[in-house]
C-alpha positions in Angstrom: 82.3 75.5 88.7 82.7 74.0 85.2 85.4 71.5 86.5 83.3 70.6 89.6 80.2 69.9 87.6 81.9 67.2 85.4 83.0 65.1 88.3 81.7 61.6 88.6 81.0 61.8 92.3 79.9 64.9 94.2 79.9 64.8 98.0 76.9 66.3 99.7 79.1 68.5 101.9 82.9 68.6 101.5 85.3 70.8 103.4 88.3 72.2 101.7 91.2 73.8 103.6 92.9 76.8 101.9 96.4 77.0 103.3 97.1 80.7 104.4 95.3 82.1 101.4 92.3 84.5 101.6 89.1 82.5 101.0 87.8 85.1 98.6 90.2 84.0 95.8 91.8 80.6 96.6 95.1 79.6 95.1 94.3 75.9 95.6 91.8 74.3 93.3 90.1 71.0 94.4 89.3 68.5 91.7 87.1 65.6 92.5 88.4 63.2 89.9 91.2 62.4 90.4 91.1 63.6 94.0 94.1 66.0 94.1 95.0 69.6 94.8 96.9 71.7 92.3 99.0 74.5 93.8 99.4 77.6 91.5 102.0 80.4 92.0 99.3 83.0 92.5 95.5 83.5 92.8 93.2 81.6 90.4 91.0 84.0 88.5 89.2 81.8 86.0 89.1 78.2 84.9 87.5 76.3 82.1 87.2 72.5 81.6 87.2 70.9 78.1 85.5 67.6 78.7 86.3 65.9 75.4 90.0 66.8 75.8 90.2 66.0 79.5 92.1 69.3 79.9 91.7 72.1 82.4 92.6 75.7 81.5 93.3 78.0 84.4 94.0 81.7 84.4 96.6 82.5 87.2 96.8 86.2 88.4 99.7 88.1 87.0 101.1 84.9 85.4 99.1 83.7 82.4 97.0 80.7 81.3 98.0 77.2 82.4 96.8 73.9 80.8 96.5 70.8 82.9 95.8 67.3 81.7 93.5 65.4 83.9 94.6 62.1 82.5 98.4 62.5 82.8 98.9 65.0 85.6 102.6 64.3 85.8 103.3 66.3 82.7 102.0 69.6 84.2 102.9 69.0 87.8 106.3 69.8 89.4 108.0 67.1 91.5 109.3 69.7 94.0 109.6 68.9 97.7 106.3 69.3 99.5 105.8 71.0 102.8 105.3 69.1 106.0 101.9 70.7 106.3 100.9 69.3 102.9 102.1 65.8 103.8 99.5 65.6 106.5 96.6 66.2 104.0 94.5 63.2 102.9 95.0 64.1 99.3 98.2 64.9 97.4 99.2 68.6 96.9 100.9 69.0 93.5 102.7 72.3 92.6 102.0 73.2 89.0 105.0 73.1 86.8 106.0 76.5 85.2 106.1 74.7 81.8 102.4 74.2 82.0 101.9 77.9 81.3 100.8 77.8 77.7 100.2 81.6 77.4 102.4 83.6 79.8 101.2 87.1 80.0 100.9 89.2 83.2 98.2 91.4 81.7 95.6 88.7 81.0 92.4 89.1 83.0 89.9 86.8 81.2 89.8 84.0 78.6 87.5 81.5 76.9 88.5 78.4 74.9 86.7 77.2 71.8 87.5 74.1 69.8 90.5 75.4 68.0 90.7 79.0 69.2 91.6 80.8 72.5 90.2 84.3 73.1 91.9 86.3 75.8 91.3 89.8 77.2 94.4 91.7 78.3 94.6 94.9 80.4 96.8 97.5 78.6 98.1 100.7 80.1 94.9 102.6 79.1 92.8 100.2 77.0 91.5 96.7 77.0 92.7 94.4 74.2 90.9 91.3 72.9 93.4 88.8 71.4 92.7 85.6 69.4 95.2 82.8 69.5 95.4 79.4 67.9 94.4 76.7 70.4 97.3 75.8 72.6 97.6 72.1 73.3 99.6 69.9 75.7 102.5 68.1 74.1 106.1 68.5 73.2 105.6 72.2 72.5 102.7 73.5 74.7 103.1 77.1 73.6 100.3 78.6 71.5 100.6 78.5 67.7 100.5 82.2 67.3 98.3 85.3 67.6 95.6 85.4 64.9 93.9 88.7 65.6 93.7 91.6 68.0 91.4 94.5 68.6 91.4 97.3 71.1 88.2 97.9 73.2 87.2 101.0 75.1 89.7 103.0 77.2 89.7 103.1 81.0 91.4 105.1 83.7 94.3 103.1 85.2 94.3 102.5 89.0 97.0 103.9 91.3 99.0 101.0 92.8 102.4 100.1 94.1 105.2 101.2 91.7 106.8 98.4 89.9 104.0 95.9 90.6 101.1 95.2 88.1 97.9 96.6 89.4 95.1 93.9 89.4 91.6 95.2 88.6 89.2 95.2 91.5 86.6 93.5 89.2 87.5 91.1 86.4 86.0 91.3 83.0 83.6 88.6 81.8 83.7 86.8 78.4 80.9 84.8 76.9 80.7 83.1 73.5 77.3 83.2 71.6 76.5 81.3 68.4 73.6 80.5 66.0 71.6 77.3 66.1 73.0 74.6 63.9 76.2 76.6 63.2 78.9 74.6 61.7 81.6 77.1 62.2 85.2 75.7 62.4 85.5 76.9 65.9 83.1 74.3 67.3 80.0 74.7 69.5 80.6 77.2 72.3 78.0 75.5 74.4 80.5 72.7 75.1 82.9 75.4 76.5 80.4 77.3 78.6 78.9 79.4 75.8 75.3 79.7 74.7 73.3 79.3 71.5 70.8 82.1 70.7 67.8 82.0 68.4 68.4 83.4 65.0 66.0 86.3 65.4 67.7 87.5 68.6 71.2 86.9 67.2 70.5 89.0 64.1 69.0 91.8 66.1 71.9 92.0 68.5 74.9 91.4 66.2 73.7 92.4 62.7 73.3 90.7 59.4 77.0 90.2 58.7 77.6 88.0 61.7 74.3 86.1 60.9 75.3 85.5 57.2 78.8 84.4 58.2 77.4 82.2 60.9 80.2 83.5 63.1 80.3 83.0 66.8 80.4 86.3 68.7 82.4 87.1 71.9 80.4 89.2 74.3 82.6 91.1 76.8 81.4 92.7 80.0 83.9 95.3 81.3 84.4 96.6 84.9 83.2 100.0 83.8 79.8 98.5 82.8 80.2 98.4 79.0 78.9 95.4 77.0 81.0 95.0 73.9 80.7 92.3 71.2 83.2 91.2 68.5 82.5 88.7 65.7 85.2 85.9 65.6 85.4 85.7 61.9 85.9 89.4 61.6 88.6 89.2 64.3 90.4 86.4 62.3 90.4 88.3 59.1 91.5 91.6 60.8 95.1 90.2 61.0 95.5 89.7 57.2 93.3 92.6 56.1 93.4 95.2 58.9 90.6 97.7 58.9 89.1 100.2 61.2 89.2 98.7 64.8 86.1 100.6 65.7 84.2 98.7 63.0 85.0 95.3 64.7 83.7 96.3 68.1 80.1 97.1 68.9 78.8 98.4 72.2 75.5 96.9 73.0 74.7 98.5 76.4 76.2 100.3 79.4 75.2 98.9 82.9 77.0 101.8 84.6 78.5 99.3 87.1 80.9 96.4 86.9 79.6 93.4 84.9 79.9 90.2 86.9 77.8 87.7 84.7 76.6 87.3 81.1 74.3 84.4 80.2 71.4 83.3 78.1 68.2 81.3 78.9 65.0 80.0 77.5 61.9 81.9 78.6 59.1 80.7 76.3 57.4 77.3 76.9 58.4 74.4 74.7 56.6 71.5 73.2 57.6 68.0 74.0 59.1 67.5 70.5 61.3 70.6 70.9 62.5 69.4 74.3 63.4 66.0 72.9 65.2 67.6 70.0 67.3 69.7 72.3 68.1 66.8 74.6 69.3 64.7 71.6 71.5 67.5 70.3 72.6 68.8 73.7 71.9 72.3 72.4 69.4 74.7 74.0 68.2 77.6 71.8 68.0 80.5 74.2 65.7 83.4 73.4 66.8 85.9 76.1 70.2 87.4 76.9 70.9 88.6 80.4 73.7 90.5 82.1 74.1 91.3 85.8 76.0 94.1 87.4 77.9 94.0 90.8 75.3 96.3 92.5 72.3 94.3 91.2 71.4 96.1 88.0 70.2 93.4 85.6 69.7 93.7 81.8 67.4 91.3 79.8 67.2 91.4 76.0 64.7 89.5 74.0 63.3 89.6 70.4 59.8 90.9 70.3 57.3 92.4 67.8 56.2 96.0 67.9 52.7 97.3 67.1 53.5 97.3 63.4 54.6 93.7 63.5 58.3 94.4 63.0 60.9 92.4 64.9 62.7 94.6 67.4 64.8 94.0 70.5 63.1 94.4 73.8 65.3 95.7 76.6 64.3 95.5 80.2 66.3 96.6 83.2 65.8 95.2 86.7 67.3 96.0 90.1 68.1 93.0 92.2 69.5 92.9 95.8 73.3 93.3 95.7 76.2 93.2 95.7 76.1 90.3 93.3 79.0 87.9 93.7 78.1 85.3 91.1 75.2 84.0 89.0 74.1 81.1 86.8 71.3 80.4 84.3 69.1 77.4 84.7 66.3 75.7 83.0 62.8 77.2 83.0 64.0 80.8 82.6 65.5 80.9 86.0 68.6 83.0 87.1 70.4 82.0 90.3 72.5 84.8 91.8 74.4 85.0 95.1 74.8 87.9 97.5 76.8 88.0 100.8 73.7 87.2 102.7 71.7 84.8 100.5 71.4 82.8 97.3 68.3 83.9 95.4 66.5 82.8 92.2 64.4 84.9 89.8 62.1 83.6 87.1 62.0 85.2 83.6 59.9 82.5 82.0 56.7 83.4 80.3 53.8 83.2 82.7 55.9 83.3 85.8 54.5 86.8 86.6 50.8 87.4 86.1 49.8 90.1 83.7 49.3 93.5 85.3 45.8 94.9 84.7 47.4 98.4 84.5 49.4 97.3 81.5 47.0 95.8 79.1 49.2 96.5 76.1 52.0 94.3 77.2 52.4 91.4 74.8 52.0 87.8 76.2 55.6 86.8 75.2 57.3 89.9 76.6 59.6 90.2 79.6 58.0 90.7 83.0 58.1 94.3 84.3 59.5 93.3 87.7 61.3 90.4 89.2 60.7 88.9 92.6 63.7 87.1 94.0 63.1 84.0 96.1 65.5 83.0 98.8 67.1 79.6 98.8 68.4 80.0 102.4 72.1 79.5 101.5 74.6 82.3 102.2 78.3 83.0 101.6 78.3 81.5 98.1 81.3 82.6 96.0 80.4 80.8 92.8 77.5 78.7 91.6 76.9 76.4 88.7 73.9 74.4 87.4 74.7 70.7 87.1 73.6 69.1 83.8 73.2 65.7 85.5 70.1 66.6 87.5 67.1 64.3 87.1 64.2 65.4 84.9 62.1 68.1 86.5 64.7 68.9 89.2 67.6 71.3 89.4 70.9 70.7 91.1 73.2 73.5 92.0 76.9 73.2 92.8 78.0 76.0 95.1 81.3 76.9 96.7 81.1 78.9 99.9 83.6 81.4 101.4 84.7 78.8 103.9 85.8 76.4 101.2 82.7 74.2 101.5 81.4 72.5 98.3 77.7 72.1 98.5 75.2 70.3 96.2 71.7 71.9 96.4 68.8 69.9 94.9 65.7 72.0 94.0 62.6 70.0 93.4 59.4 71.5 91.9 56.7 72.4 94.3 54.3 69.7 95.2 50.5 70.3 94.6 49.7 69.6 98.3 51.3 69.1 101.7 53.2 65.9 102.1 54.1 64.0 105.2 57.7 64.6 106.2 59.6 61.4 107.0 62.1 61.0 109.8 65.1 61.0 107.5 63.9 64.2 105.7 63.2 65.9 109.0 66.7 65.1 110.2 68.2 66.3 107.0 66.1 69.5 107.2 67.2 70.1 110.8 70.8 69.7 109.9 70.4 72.1 107.0 68.7 74.7 109.2 71.4 74.3 111.9 74.1 74.7 109.3 72.4 77.8 108.0 72.1 79.2 111.5 75.8 78.6 112.1 76.7 80.3 108.8 74.5 83.3 109.6 75.8 83.6 113.2 79.4 83.4 112.0 78.7 86.1 109.4 77.0 88.3 112.0 80.1 88.0 114.2 82.3 89.0 111.3 80.2 92.0 110.5 80.1 93.1 114.2 83.9 92.9 114.3 84.2 94.9 111.1 81.7 97.5 112.3 83.6 97.9 115.7 86.9 98.2 113.9 85.6 100.8 111.5 83.9 102.8 114.3 87.2 102.9 116.2 89.0 104.0 113.1 86.5 106.7 112.5 86.7 107.9 116.1 90.5 108.0 115.8 90.3 109.9 112.5 87.9 112.4 114.0 90.3 113.0 116.9 93.2 113.3 114.5 91.3 115.9 112.4 90.5 117.9 115.6 94.2 117.9 116.6 95.3 118.8 113.2 92.9 121.8 112.9 93.9 123.0 116.4 97.6 122.9 115.7 97.4 124.4 112.2 95.0 127.2 113.3 97.1 128.3 116.3 100.5 129.1 114.9 100.7 132.5 116.4 99.2 132.1 119.9 99.6 129.3 122.4 99.2 125.9 121.0 97.1 123.1 122.6 99.9 120.6 122.1 103.5 121.9 122.3 107.0 120.5 122.5 109.7 122.4 124.3 113.4 121.5 123.7 116.2 122.4 126.2 119.9 121.4 126.2 122.2 120.6 129.0 125.6 119.0 129.7 125.6 115.6 131.4 128.7 114.5 133.3 129.6 110.9 132.5 132.6 108.9 133.8 134.6 109.2 130.5 133.3 112.4 128.9 130.7 115.1 129.1 127.7 114.6 126.7 125.4 117.3 125.4 121.8 116.2 125.7 118.5 117.6 124.4 115.3 117.2 126.5 112.0 117.3 124.6 108.9 117.9 126.7 105.7 117.1 125.0 102.7 118.8 126.7 99.0 118.3 126.0 97.2 121.5 127.1 94.1 120.9 125.0 91.0 118.9 125.3 92.1 116.1 123.0 93.7 112.7 123.7 96.5 111.3 121.6 95.9 107.5 121.4 96.9 104.7 118.9 98.5 105.9 115.7 100.3 108.9 117.1 104.1 109.0 117.2 106.5 111.7 118.4 109.3 112.1 115.8 112.5 113.9 116.8 115.0 114.6 114.0 118.6 115.5 114.9 120.3 117.1 111.9 124.0 117.9 112.1 125.8 120.3 109.9 128.7 119.3 107.6 132.2 119.2 109.0 134.1 122.5 109.0 137.1 120.6 107.5 135.1 119.2 104.6 132.8 121.8 103.1 131.4 119.4 100.5 130.3 116.8 103.0 126.6 116.5 103.7 125.2 116.6 107.2 123.8 113.5 108.8 120.3 113.2 110.1 119.0 110.8 112.8 115.3 110.4 113.5 113.9 109.1 116.8 110.3 107.8 116.9 108.6 107.5 120.2 105.1 106.1 120.3 102.6 108.3 122.1 100.4 106.0 124.1 97.3 107.7 125.7 98.5 111.2 126.2 95.4 112.7 127.7 94.6 116.3 128.5 97.0 117.8 131.0 99.6 115.0 130.5 103.1 115.4 129.4 105.9 113.1 128.1 109.6 113.8 128.4 112.3 112.4 126.1 116.1 112.9 126.5 118.4 112.3 123.5 122.2 112.6 123.2 123.5 115.2 120.7 127.2 114.5 121.0 130.1 114.4 120.9 130.5 111.2 118.9 132.9 108.4 119.6 135.6 110.3 117.7 135.1 113.3 120.0 133.6 115.6 117.3 130.4 117.7 117.8 129.6 119.3 114.4 127.7 122.5 115.2 125.1 123.8 114.6 122.7 120.9 115.4 119.0 121.3 114.5 116.5 119.5 116.6 113.0 119.3 115.0 110.0 117.8 116.8 106.8 116.7 115.0 103.7 114.6 115.6 103.1 111.8 113.0 99.7 110.1 112.6 99.9 106.8 110.8 97.0 106.2 108.5 98.2 102.7 107.7 98.2 101.7 111.3 94.7 103.0 112.1 92.8 102.9 108.8 94.6 100.0 107.0 93.0 97.3 109.1 89.5 98.9 108.8 89.7 99.1 105.0 90.4 95.4 104.7 87.0 93.6 105.1 86.7 90.9 107.7 84.2 89.3 105.4 85.8 88.7 102.0 82.4 88.5 100.3 82.1 92.3 100.4 84.8 92.6 97.8 87.1 89.7 97.0 89.8 92.0 95.7 89.6 94.6 98.5 91.4 92.5 101.0 94.6 92.4 98.9 94.4 96.0 97.7 93.1 97.7 100.8 96.3 99.6 101.5 96.4 100.7 97.8 93.2 102.8 98.5 95.1 105.0 100.9 96.7 108.2 99.6 100.4 108.2 98.6 101.3 109.7 102.0 101.4 107.1 104.8 100.2 109.5 107.4 99.9 113.1 108.6 102.9 115.1 109.9 102.3 118.1 112.2 105.4 120.2 113.0 105.7 121.2 116.7 109.0 123.0 117.3 112.5 123.6 115.8 115.6 124.4 117.8 119.1 125.2 116.5 121.9 124.3 118.9 124.9 126.5 118.0 128.2 127.3 119.7 126.8 130.1 121.9 124.3 127.7 123.4 127.0 125.0 124.0 129.7 127.2 125.6 130.6 126.4 129.2 132.1 129.0 131.6 134.0 127.3 134.4 135.6 130.6 135.4 132.2 132.1 136.2 131.2 129.6 138.9 130.4 131.2 142.2 133.2 131.3 144.8 131.2 129.0 147.2 130.8 126.3 144.6 133.6 124.6 142.9 133.4 124.4 139.2 133.1 120.8 137.9 136.0 119.4 136.0 135.4 119.6 132.3 136.2 116.3 130.6 137.5 116.3 127.1 135.1 114.6 124.7 137.7 112.0 123.7 140.2 111.5 126.5 143.2 109.5 125.5 144.0 107.2 128.5 147.8 107.5 127.7 147.7 111.3 127.7 145.7 111.4 130.9 148.3 109.1 132.6 151.2 111.2 131.4 149.6 114.5 132.5 149.0 113.0 136.0 152.6 111.8 136.2 154.0 115.2 135.3 152.4 116.9 138.3 150.6 120.2 138.6 153.7 122.3 138.0 154.4 120.9 134.6 153.2 122.7 131.5 150.1 121.3 129.7 150.7 119.2 126.7 148.5 118.0 123.8 147.6 119.5 120.4 145.1 122.0 121.8 147.6 123.3 124.4 150.4 123.5 121.8 148.3 125.5 119.5 147.3 127.9 122.3 150.9 128.4 123.3 152.8 128.7 120.0 150.2 129.9 117.5 148.3 133.3 117.6 144.6 132.9 118.2 142.1 133.1 115.3 140.1 136.3 115.4 136.9 137.4 113.9 134.9 140.6 114.6 131.6 142.2 113.7 130.5 145.8 114.2 126.9 146.6 115.0 125.4 150.1 115.2 124.8 151.2 118.8 121.5 152.8 117.8 120.3 149.4 116.3 121.2 147.6 119.5 119.6 150.2 121.8 116.4 150.0 119.8 116.3 146.2 119.8 117.3 145.7 123.5 115.7 148.7 125.2 112.8 146.8 126.6 114.6 143.9 128.2 117.9 145.5 129.1 117.1 149.1 130.1 119.6 150.7 132.5 122.4 148.2 131.6 125.6 149.2 129.8 125.2 148.5 126.1 128.1 146.0 125.8 126.9 144.0 128.8 123.3 144.1 127.5 124.5 142.8 124.1 126.5 140.0 125.7 123.5 139.0 127.8 121.3 138.9 124.6 123.9 136.7 122.8 124.0 134.2 125.7 120.3 134.3 126.5 119.9 130.6 125.7 123.0 129.6 127.7 122.9 128.4 131.3 125.4 130.9 132.4 123.4 134.0 131.4 122.3 134.7 135.0 125.9 135.0 136.2 126.6 137.3 133.2 123.6 139.5 134.2 124.6 139.6 137.9 128.2 140.7 137.2 127.3 143.0 134.2 130.2 141.5 132.2 131.2 142.8 128.7 133.7 140.1 128.0 133.8 136.4 128.9 136.0 133.4 128.3 134.3 130.0 127.7 135.1 126.5 126.7 134.0 124.9 123.5 132.6 121.3 123.5 136.0 120.0 122.4 137.8 121.7 125.2 139.3 124.7 123.4 139.0 128.3 124.9 136.8 130.9 123.2 137.0 134.5 124.2 134.1 136.9 123.6 135.1 140.6 123.9 132.6 143.5 123.4 133.7 147.1 123.3 132.2 150.4 122.0 134.0 151.9 119.0 133.5 154.7 116.6 133.4 154.0 112.8 134.7 156.9 110.7 134.9 157.5 106.9 131.5 155.9 106.5 129.0 158.7 107.2 129.6 162.3 106.1 127.7 163.6 109.1 130.4 162.1 111.5 131.5 158.9 113.2 129.0 156.2 113.8 128.9 154.8 117.3 129.0 151.0 117.2 129.7 147.9 119.4 132.4 145.6 118.2 132.0 141.9 119.0 135.3 140.1 118.8 135.7 136.3 118.9 139.1 134.8 119.7 140.0 131.1 119.8 143.1 128.9 119.3 140.9 126.6 117.2 140.0 128.0 113.8 136.9 125.7 113.5 135.5 126.7 116.9 136.1 130.4 116.2 134.2 130.0 112.9 131.3 128.2 114.6 131.0 131.0 117.3 131.2 133.7 114.6 128.5 131.9 112.6 126.2 131.8 115.7 126.7 135.6 116.3 126.0 136.5 112.7 122.8 134.4 112.7 121.5 136.3 115.7 122.4 139.6 114.1 120.7 138.8 110.9 117.4 138.0 112.7 117.7 141.4 114.6 118.3 143.3 111.4 115.3 141.7 109.7 113.1 142.4 112.7 114.1 146.1 112.8 113.9 146.5 109.0 110.2 145.4 109.2 109.6 148.5 111.4 110.7 150.8 108.5 113.7 152.4 110.3 115.8 154.4 107.8 119.6 154.2 107.9 121.7 157.4 107.9 123.4 158.9 104.8 126.5 156.9 103.7 129.4 157.5 101.4 128.6 155.2 98.5 132.1 155.6 97.0 133.7 154.3 100.2 131.3 151.4 100.2 132.1 150.5 96.6 135.8 150.6 97.4 135.3 148.2 100.3 133.2 145.9 98.1 135.9 145.9 95.4 138.6 145.1 98.0 136.5 142.1 99.3 136.0 140.9 95.7 139.7 141.0 95.2 140.3 139.0 98.4 137.8 136.4 97.4 139.5 135.9 94.0 142.8 135.6 95.8 141.3 132.9 98.1 140.3 130.9 95.1 143.7 131.2 93.5 145.5 130.2 96.7 143.2 127.1 97.2 143.9 126.0 93.6 147.6 126.5 94.2 147.5 124.3 97.3 146.3 121.4 95.1 149.3 121.5 92.8 152.2 122.5 95.1 154.5 120.2 97.1 154.7 120.1 100.9 157.6 122.6 101.2 156.1 125.4 99.1 152.5 124.9 100.3 153.4 126.2 103.8 153.8 129.8 102.6 150.6 129.5 100.5 148.7 128.2 103.6 150.0 131.1 105.7 148.9 133.7 103.1 145.5 132.0 102.9 145.0 132.3 106.6 145.9 136.0 106.4 143.4 136.6 103.7 140.7 134.8 105.7 141.5 137.0 108.7 141.0 140.1 106.6 137.7 138.8 105.3 136.5 138.0 108.9 137.2 141.6 110.0 135.4 143.9 107.5 135.3 147.6 107.8 131.5 147.7 107.6 128.9 148.1 110.3 125.4 146.7 110.7 123.0 149.6 110.6 
């Protein structure tokens, strides 16, 4: 506003186009003389024009303060290549050179320039800091001469933002320079830089006798938390050479309890003609009232007044104006112009503007009015406003910048004593103004309707998400309204067989899953059996859930393996969960469609969300182990031919050679050679017959114990029905990589463990030519047995008496075997190839002893 008010020519209505930048805080600044556009690297937060110096100071967000010369713009403008879009503009677009930054500091949030001083306000980690610098000038060395003083203001709570990125405040602080009448301080008159001159009586009451005697200008600071702090410039200058208590330099005048958006001063008492001519000749208005406006409309007015005893005391009056207040300006005649998203209003603090209230006869004639009555000027969407000093006598001219980038000049004439005849030209102008206002209001109404609809949809979706979350979290034991069932099966492809998982998402409740819901399926594979230190890999599939209404279902089939190398690392864990994205649903509703609601909210809307990007609701978890993946081609019914099992990684050369050898030839390949020349790897586990009968009596009554146990182990396998029909106690299956696995169950008696006699048990033996596959099958059996033991232990079943000395001896033998395993593994790392064969054979023998303990699960 300061730069626009000093232009020689001001168009009545001028449209400015902001290129891809939110209109609330434009990066492009339009200057009327010379007509040009300066492009800054980030948002423009504040600007100040020094008319005598023909220099423009601009605070760029997260960059610092830039100084541009209006006479020689080439010094501060980069000659970089322009965009094709900028070439089409009727005025030149000049990028600002980085060297024009005279005070680089990403923490600066406000500044004001005096004659030879620059006062800046920086945002520290937990405190605001006011810093005083020597005046930076354009020239060979544009950097500031150095910091003269610094003082810390009040503390504040830092906002949570994006890590590694400076968090910009939602409301910027406000700085204002106040001085005494006729002050000849070396810092110059602040009124030429946008400051104000206060009467001596009010100045002394507010800032004390020290600032009055020193004739020191005072910097008044309005903070986003509502505090009004003041610092005397002379005290801040001397604090560098003679540091004292920082609290003595800062005084808190008032607390508005809401962000301060404007600080100003005005003249409320009537003046004589001689006083008016004196002020016009000196260009210095002696204000007798200090005002401060908050974002939500709370207004503070301070004036010097006399109490009943005749003593001079400050008179404070608080008012509540319509908000939110976007900007404000002080004009002649005690008027304050303030803008809200819906209108530009004016209030009058001048003496006699409000008639005396008969109910308050004790109110002094020169005191502040008890209430303010705003008057509408029928102008909306004004982001910033300034009072032009070039208005004719008796009139007021306002320069206002709208949210659409429209620069408007509003002339306010005093009210005429009687009705006047409207001319044709004035009628046309009035009609155009009314139509323009109607268009602005209509566009704003459409913006607000769109925002309301978007937020209503977001609230409806959030309510639905809350109902779904409560229903799923409260029904963990019984049937769930939304479930996901996972099953596995083998699919026959031309080159190899693939194990697939089918996830069936069912909606049995009364809710509907719409926008924002995603089905997440995570497939977690275990580490390779040959590399125990390797970490398992995880793959997550995301499937958008689009309009899954009550009674609907969605089916997703995913491949589990084998991989291209023919390896299927078991076990594989398949986890299903529902994810609700807060950013997708709520992020757009938080960002206002009308930037006037909060200019900073559009950029930081997503920062208001919690750290989590959404809500994750687990549905199911399935572990696919070797027992579930085994296939039994020998168990196919006689009437149906078993399908040919394809190896996961069929070598075309091996397949051709096997076909050429004919059916009478012996099988070849690494797996066949291991099965022919090497003994199978064996592991066994013994389980108490009493434990098995107790656990399986309900589902397998009347079935032999060994057959019932085998059916229980293969309950999740597709061949369990054939095992039940034939009452098998041993079975031979095929692993995913084509090797054979033999499961043998037999009843045995365990002696030397219980003094009362032998313990009847069932021995489960696993045999395979592949050590890795045998270990995977053994691991799957042990996992099922552990779950059974935990379930029976919860029922408080007591084990029989045992020989503890025998158990200690077995434990000691196992400890010795484990130590031998560690020694053998260490020896393998240092021995050569010839001697390592014997060590490897001994290691396999020790492993075999460990896999066949003399213990029994009770």
